[in-house]
N, C-alpha and C positions, 0 to 999 in steps of 0.2 A: 728778154721776151718783148716783142713789139706790142705797143698799145693797140688793142683790137679796134678801138674807136677811130684810130688814125689809119690803120691798114684797110678798114672797110668804109672809109669815108665816101659817102655818095657824092656825085656831082651836085652842084646847086640845083640843077633842073630836076633831078630825081628827088632830092630832099624837099624841094618846093612842092612837087606833085604829090608826094606821099603825105606831107604835112597838110596840104589842102584837102586831101581825102579824109583825114582824121577829123579835121575841123568841119568839113561839109557834112559828115555823118552826124555829128552832134547838133549842128544847126538845123539840119533837115528833120531829125527826130523831134526836136523842140518845136519846130514850126509845122509839124505833121505833113511835111512834104515827102511822103513815102516813096513816090516815084524817084526822087533824088536820092533817098537812102539806098534804094536798090541799085541805082546807077554807080555808086561807089564800090560795089562788090562785083567780083567776077560772076559769071552765070551760075557757077557751082560753088559760090562763096559760102563760107561757114561763119555763123555768129554763135559763139559759145558764151553763155552767161549763167552764172550760178551753176545749177545742176542740169541746165538745159542746153541742147545743141540744135541749132536750126541750120539745115543743110540745103543750100540752093535758094535762089531768089523767091521761089514760091513759098517755102517754109518761112523765110524771113518776113515776107509780106503778110502771111497769116498771123504771125506774132505781132507785127505792127498794127494790123487791123483790130486786134483784140485789146489794144490799149484803151483805157477809160477815156471818154471824150471830155469829162469834166475835170481832168487833172492836167495842170500845166507844169512843164518841166523846163529846166535850164541846166545844160552841161557846160561848165567852165573848164576849158582845156588849157594845159600848160606843160612845160618841161618835155616837149616833144623831141625825141631823139631817133634818128633814122640811120640805119647801117645798110649799105649795099653789099650783097654777097656774090652777085653775078650780074651780067648785063640786064637780065629780066627778073631779078629777084632781090627784094630788100625786106628788112624787118624794121619794126619800130615800136616804141613805147610812148604812150601819152598819158600823163596824169590827168584826172578829171575830178571836179567837185560837182556834185549833183544835188539840185534843189527840186523838190516836188511839193506842189500846193494844190489843194482842191479849189477850183474856181473857174470862172469863164474867161476865155481869152478876150483881150481887149480892155479888161479892167485891171487896175492896180491891185495886186494881191499882197497879203501880209508876208513879210520876210521873216523867216525863221532860220534856225541853224541848218547847215547842209544835212541832207539825209544820208549821203554816202560820199566817201572819198575812195577813189579807185584808180585802176590803171587799165588802159587798153594795150594789149600785146598783139601786134599785127604782123601778118606776113603779106607783103605786097607782091603783085605779079604784073609784069608789063604785058599787055594784051594788044590786039590789033586796034583797040580803041583807047590805048594809053594805059597808064598805071591804074590798078584797081586793088581793092582789098580782097585777098584770097581767103584769109582766115583772121577773124578777130576774136580774141579771148578777153572777156571782161573779168578782171580780178578785183575783188573787194579788199580794201585795206582797212577802212573804218566804216562803221555803219551804226545808225541809231536804231536799226531794226533787229539787232541781235538780242 
């Protein structure tokens, strides 16, 4: 049986584009650049996290706007793996470590243990504006909140 990771190997351009989207999402959320967060999704993109599902950019924007202003976050992404299944379709997984601290941006905040370790499970779609995330499911692996 062929190794699926070899038979579905994306071109380096596809891998780079999809990897960049995954990282751009995390960086944009952390910097509160919500316009950029929305840009990484298709117009009808889905963000599924915990027991919630946000369908379309308007719903994703509302979720982002509800984030507390006095909480600073950092998503540390790694172990990104992309598989291409068709010329305009790919999937990916990204591991992330999540830190959250109450405090104002611009000041050095105390470092504690990570709040979460999880995975992003993504379905990417090639659109007329390039690769975008069509569906992102956030899976918790470890949490200090359980």
